[in-house]
Every structure is written in structure tokens, then in C-alpha cells.
N, C-alpha and C positions, 0 to 999 in steps of 0.2 A: 266666723261671726264674732264680733266683739260685744260683750254684754257687761252691764254694770260698771264698776270702778268709778262711780260718780264722785265719791268722796276723794279718791286719790287724784282724779283729774282736776277737781276743784282746788286741791292743795297745790298741785303743780302750776295751775293757772295763777293762783295767788302769788306764788314765788316769782313767776314770770313778770308780774306787774311791779316788782320792786325796782327802785332806782339804782341800787347798788348791784355789783356782781353777785351771782348766786351759785351756790354749790348744793346739789341734790344727791343724796345717797339712797339707793333703792336696792333692797336685797330680799331674797326668798329662795325656796328650793326650786330645783328644776321643774319645768312644765307649769309653774304657777301663773305665768302670764306676764312676766316682767317686760319681755320684748314687745308683746302685743300692746301693753299699756304705753310704752314709749312711742311706738309707731302711731298709736291713736293720738297721743298728746302732740306729737310733732307735725301732724297733718296741717298743711297751710302755713307752716312757719319756716323761716330761713334756718336750716339745720344741717348738721353733719352727724350722721348716725354710723358708728363703727362697731361691728360685731367682732370682738376679740376671738382669736383662735389659739391653737396650740403650735402654730408656726413660730419660727424663730423671732426673737425680739427685734432684730434688725429689719427683717422682712416686714413685720407689722408696723414698725416705726416709719418705714418708707411708704407703705400704703396709706397709713393714717395721715402722715404729714402732707402727702400730695392732695388728699381730700381737703385738708384744712387750707392748703394753698389755693385751691380752686374756690373755696367758700369765701375767703377773705380777699381774693383778687391779687394774690402775690404770685406772679408768674414764675419767679425763680424757685420758690418753695414748691409750686405745683409741678415743676419739671424735675427738680433734683431732690426734693425731699429735705428733711432735716438731718443734721449729723448726730443729734442726741435728743432725748426727751425734753431736757430743760430748754434747749434751743427752740424746740417746737413750741413749748408753752410761751416763750418770749415772743415769738411771731404772733401767736394767738392773742396775746395781751395787747398787741398793737392794732387790733381790729377797730376800725372807725367807720364802718359802713352804716347804711341806713337801717334802723330797726335793730332788734336784738338778734344775736346769733346763739343758737342752741347747739351745744356740742355734747353728744351722748356716747359714752364708752360702755358698751354692753359686755358683761362678763369680764370685768376688770381683773378678777382673780386669775384668769389665764395668763395675762400679762405679768401679774405680780409673781407668779410661779417662775416665770422665765427671767424676771428682773426684780429681785427682792428689794432693790432700792427704790423702785418706782413710786410706791406710796409716799416715801419721804421726799422724793423729788417733786411730786405733785403738791405736797404740803408746802414746800419751799416756794414753788412757783405761785401757788395760790396766795401765800402771804406777801410775796414781794411784787407780783405783777398782776395776776389774773383778777383778784378781788377788787382791785381799783378800777377795773373797766366795767362800768354799769351796763354795758351792752352785751355782756357775756352771761350765759347760764350754762354751767357745766353739770352734766348728769352722769353719774357712774353707777353701774349695777353689778351684782355678783350672785352666783348660785351657791358658792361655797360659804355657807352661813358662818361657820366657825372662823374662816379667814376674814370675812367682811366685818364680823363683830370685833375681831382683834385689831384690824387695821383702821376701823372707822369709829364706832361709837364709844369705845372704852377710853378712860382717862389717859392710858399709856399709848394709845394709838396715834399715829402721825396726823390724821385728819380730824381728831376730836376737836369739837368746838368751832370748826370752820364751816360746817354744813348749815345751810339755811333750812333744810328739811331732810330728815332721816326717817324712813319707814320700812317696816318689814311687811312685804306683801302677803296677805293671808288668802286662804281658800274662799271661794265664792259660796254664798248661801244657796240652798236648794231652789228658792224662788227665782234666782238668776240662772242657775245651771239648767233648770227645766226649759228655758228658752232655747237651749242648744239641742233639744230633743222635740221638735215641733210635731213629729209624726207619731209619737208614743202616747198611749193613754196614761192617766195619772199613776196607776199602780205600777206599770212598767217603768215609768220615770223614777219612782221611788226605789224599785229594785236596782236600777242602774246607778242611782245615787248611792245606794248602800255599798256598791263595789268600787265606785270611782271617787266618791266624795266630791269636794268642791274644787278639784284640780281641772281647769278648763281644757288643757291639752289632751287629756284622756278621751274627751268627747269628739275629737276630730274624726270625721268619717262616719259619725252616727246620725247626722241630720236627717237622713232618708230612711233610717231603720223604722220598721213598722211594728216590731214587737220586741220583748225582752229576749226571746229566742234569737232574734237577729243580732242583738247586742252581744250575746254570748258567742254566737258563731263568729262575729267579727274578732272578738278577743282570742278565741281558740284557734282560729285560722292563722292568727299571728302569734301563736303561743310562745314561740322562741323569743320573740321581741318582748312580750309582756313578762315572760318568766324571769328574764334577766333584769327587770325593772328595779328591784331593791338594790342590786349591785350597782346599777347605773346611778341611782340616787345617792348611794354612799360613796361612789367613786369621786365625787366632788370634795369629799372630806378626808378620806383615808385611802392608802394604797393597798393595804391588805384588809379586805372587808369580810372574809369568810366568817369570822367569829361574830362580827357585828350583825351580819345577816342571820346567823343562827340564833342569836339572842333576840333580835327583832322578831323572828319567826315564833319563838317561844312565847313572847309577850302577846303577839297577835293571836296565838292559839288560846290565850287565857291564863298562861302561867305568869302570875303577877307578884309573887313573893320572891325576894332576892335569894333566900336560901334554896328554894325549889329550882329557880333559874340556874344557880351555880351548880347544883347537883346534875341537872339535865344537860348543861353545857360543858360539864367536866372542867370546871374552873373554880379556883378559890374565890370565896365570896368577897374577900378583901380586894381581889383584882377585878371583880365583876363591875364595881362602881365606875371604873375607868371607862368601860364600854357604855354603861348606862348614862353617864354624864354627857358623852358626845351625842348619843342618840336623842337625849332630851334637848340638848343645845340646838340641834338642827330640826327639832320639831317632829321627829318620827315617833317619839313616845312622850309620855307625861306622867307626873305623879298625881295621884287622886287620893283624897281624904273624904270621910263622911262630910257632907256639905255643912253640917252644923259645928264641925270641929273648929275650935278657936286657936289653940296652940298648935298650929299645923306642923311647924318645924320640929316640935318635940313629940309629935304624935307617933304612936306605935302602930297606927292603923294605915300607914302609907301603902298604897297599892300602885303598881305600874300598869299603865294601859297604853295600847297602840293608838296613836292619833292619826295615822295615815290609813285611810279606808282601803286603799288598794293593797297595802301590806297585809291587812286582815284577810282580804279576799285571796291574795297570793298564798298565804300560809294555810288557810282553811279549805280552799277550793282548788285553785289553779294547780298547786303542787300535787294534788291528789288525782287530778284527771289528766295529767300530762301524758300518761301511758296511752290513753285513747287518742289524744291529739297528735302525738308523735307517730302513731300508726295510721293516721288519717281516718280515724273512726270518730269524726266530728259530731255526728248525730248522737252517738252514745255519750260523748264528752259533754254535750249540751244537757242531756237528760240527767246525767250524774251531777253536773254543776247545779242544776235547779234544786236537786234534793239537798245537796250540801249547803247551798245558800240559805235554805230555810233555817238551818241550825245556827247561823250567825245573824239572821235578820232580826231576831228578838232584841239583841243588844244594840244593833244599829238603829232599830226603831226607838229604843230608849234615848239614844243620843239625838235622834231626830226630834223627839218630843222636847228635849232640852233646847234645841235650836228654835223650835216653834215658840216656846215660852219667852225666849230671849229676843226674837226678831219680829214677832207679830203682837197684836193687842189682845191675845186670848187670856193672858194672865190678869186676874182681877186687880192686881196692884203692880207697881214697878219693881221687878225683882232685882235685888243686889247680888244675890248668889243663886246659882242653879247647879244641881248635881245630884249624885246618888247619896243615899244614907245607908249605913249598915251598922249593926251593933248586936248586943246580946239581949235575950229575953230572960230575966232572972228567974222567972217562974218555971223554966224548962231545964231539963238535965243537961249537964256539961256535955258538949259535943253534939247536942241537938238544939242548941239555943241560939244559933246564928240567924239573924233576921236582916232583911234588906228591903228598901223601898226604891223603886225604879227611878223616880225623879222627884226632887224636892226643890221648890223655889221659895226664897224668903227675903224679907226686907227687915233689917235690924232696927231701923228707926221707927217704922210703923208697927212692928211686931206682927206682920202678916206672914203666913206660911201656907204653902200649897203642897199637898201630898198627891203624887200621881202614880197610877198603875198603867203599865203598857202591856198589851197582849197582841202579839203577831201570830195569830192562829186562825184556823177555819171556823172556830166556834165563837159564838157571840158571848160577850161578857155579861154575866148575871150578877145577882145581888150578893152571892157568896164572895166574889172577888172584892166587891165594895166593902163588905163587912170585914174582910181580912185586912184591907188597907186601913180602915178605921182602927182596928185592933193594933196594928203595927205603929200607927201614928202616935199612940199613947206611950210608946217606948222611947220616942224622940225627946230628949231632954233639952228643951229650948224654950224659954219664956213660958213654961207650962201654965202659969197662973193667969197670965193676961194676954196670951197670943190670940190672933184671929185666924181661924183655920178654914181652909178651902180644900176641896177634893176634886180631882180630875181623873177621868178614865180615857185612855187612848186605845182604840181597837181597830184592827184591820178589818174585822168582819161585823162590826156593829154591836148592838146591845139587845138583850131580851126585853120583852114588853114590860115585865115586872121591874127591871132596872130603870127603864125610862120613866115609869110612874114614880119610883122612889127618887130619882134624880130631880124630877120637877118639884117634889115636896121638900127635898133637903138641899136644893140648889147645887147639885153635883154637876160639874162640867163634863159633858160627853163629847168626844171627838172621834167619829168614825172617819173613813177616808173622804167622804163627801164633805163633812164639816171642816176637815183639815184643808182640803182644796179651796173651799170657800174662804177660809181665814187667810190663806195665802193670797188669794185674788184681791180681797179687801185691802190687805196691807199694801199690795202693789199699786 
């Protein structure tokens, strides 16, 4: 099932309407949906779609050039293929058929690894021949983010400045992912989203699942495939991935300070940043600061977090229940997984609350920044004075700020949690004299009667699962 990608499809359609020849660059990690987006866009269009592989350069040139020959009506090219890539692009530049021809090379990085000169050849062909043909739209994609960034968007890359459209395909929001789970209840959809995030390919085969237990059984019965997923994701970027996987696992477990990472990974801290930089470049991890921090690059409060939901699940759950799955004790693996998932669900719920504030209308103002806040309480003793607020949204221009507390537990949130949130909000140094404050509570299990009364009096925003589901439906 294909869902969402409305903005991306509109951007592609806008490019297709241009009178001049167009080059489109689309990149993103494995399984994010690049191929699905391309196939959806090319429906009903005169198009050549080629999925690059690891076969030899000459074999792929032959296959692709014959496909081009058939598309442009060149019988000689269709039968014999092209002698080299530049010759193929010259044939393509001569296309004079009715309507536009869309040519998509999916996973260009496979070809570039076999023929390092190909991006430069493509640039030369685009400059000399292809761009002049207003009937051509050339689309290239890649899953090796580091390669695509070096070959395409940077100033030193061969194709820089040639593309009509360049975009990095992102994960889908929960409201769209939930459409891939039509048979699950809202709570089970959330649990599933907590482990898979917004990567659509992970939801393949889950459309008929009736419960979260079924989802876990699906994962654990294919545990060998899923267990190797971090290595597969990193295989597009590096040949020796063991240390990268180890560092990713540490961050996914909550080890977020470089000094601690270096110690646990048995690596010099000065060498650690080499690994961190690549993991950040490909979107597996990210840097996090207190949301109110202004001089971020100079901040000493930098924390590293895992941005790939499945990596978090893999490190905290799957790796710990593999002994059951490998011995075909799947029922035990499911029960153990459910216990372990609760330990990471709190942090995932906080991230989900950030997404809600960003993508729905539940925030009383338009937020410019959303994230966590942490700092020290000067009134407490050293070592006991670290404080944190789960989610903070703010708008610098209007001086609006929202403080949010998230609780993923079986207990209802009471007034004590609200009072604690108000206390911590006073520690946040941000336009303290003239800001407009709002408070929000997000709860898996709802709120006490006393909290509901206070919320009505003090205009506190309360979001239990029912209210969250309603907000998502209203936005949709």
C-alpha cells in the first residue's frame, strides 16, 4: 500500500511541467520508500525505470541501453545496446517522441561503485546534450547517503547545480504509517510505531495483524533477517561496519556522552568522532541540545541520540531475546519483548509528543523549535541537581513557550506531576520576564479527577490516548 508522499509527488509533478530538460536527485536510507515513490510517480507516464544492481558495469549498460532503445524507438540500440555510457546518453538526447520521457535510474550508487567516472560522464552528458532536450526528465536515486551527498549536492560534486530538484526522503509521520496497520487498535499501532518508526518497508506483511503480539511474532519469526538490519543499513556506507554497529548500539541504549561511548567501545575519544560523523551524516544518530540553547555549536551540553527507531528496538529488545527466538521459543520471546519494550516506550512517547506538537494543531501557537530541555537546579546539591523536561515547544518571535510532561505508565497522571512540571519550568532561562507559558500533559492511562479539575481552571492541555487519536483524525 502506498500512503502519503503528497508533497514529494507534487514537487515531482511541478518539475515534469517545465519546458526545459529536468534532472531530479532523490536520496535516502534503505527501505525509506524511494522506489515506491518513483513507481507511483511514473504511473501512466512514458517512462524507463531501471533498478541498478551489483552486476558488472558492462552488463548493466547493455540492459539499460536496450531499455532506452525500446523507449525511444531506436531499433539498433534496442538490439545491440550502447558501447559506453556517454554514447547511450547521446542516443537519449536525440529523443523526439510525443510527450515527455521519464528516465529513472534507481540506486545509482551501485553503478558509481563499479564505474567511478559515471557521475562525471553523466554531468558532461547533461551539460552538452541532455539538458537541451525539453522532453526529458532524468531521475536518479541512491541509498548510500554519503555517496549521494558527495556526488550530488555539494559544491565539489560533478552534478552540483544541474538538478532541478534535490530532496532527501524522510520517514513518514505516524498518522500516515497507521494506515498501513488497518486491523490494529490505536494502542497497538503506537507500540508498533515505537519499534519501526516511519520507515514504510518495515510494515510490509503487517496489514492483517490483529494485535501487537502478532507484530512481535512476525518480527521474531524472522529474527535472523531483522537482527542483521543495522549491518544492512550500514553496508551501503562502509565495508567494515562492526565498530559502527557497536557505537550505534551504545547510543540506542542511552549512552550519549562521547567519553562514555569511547570507554565502552574501547576506542580513543579522538577517533570516536570519525564514526559519529558518518552515523550522523546518514541519519542514524543526531546531536541534541536543550531546546532553549542558543550557541549550540559551542554548547557543552551536546548529547547524542539514536534517530532510527528500529535501531533502538534492536539494541534494547531484539538483541536480548534472540536466545529464545533462535531456539524456536517464540512465545517466550514475545512475552519478554513486551516487558523490555515498556522500558523504552517512555522515551519513544516523548518523541511522539514532539511529533504531535509539530504536525497537528494541538499546540496553542506555531512552534519554531521543539525538543527536550535539561539543566541544573541551583538550589540542590551538586550531583543531585540535574533536571529535565520531556518536551518544550517555543516561538522566539511571539515569546510563547509550552512545557510538556509525558507519562507512559499504567497510572493516571495526578496533580503532583503537574506541580513538578511547573516547578521545573521556572528553571528554564528563556524570556522569563515577558514569556507566555502553556502546560501540557501526555498520558497513556489518562488523568485523575483532581487533575482534570485543575486543568480546566488553569487551562492545562490534557492528552490521553483518546484525545491524541482525535487530534490526529482532525488533522487528517
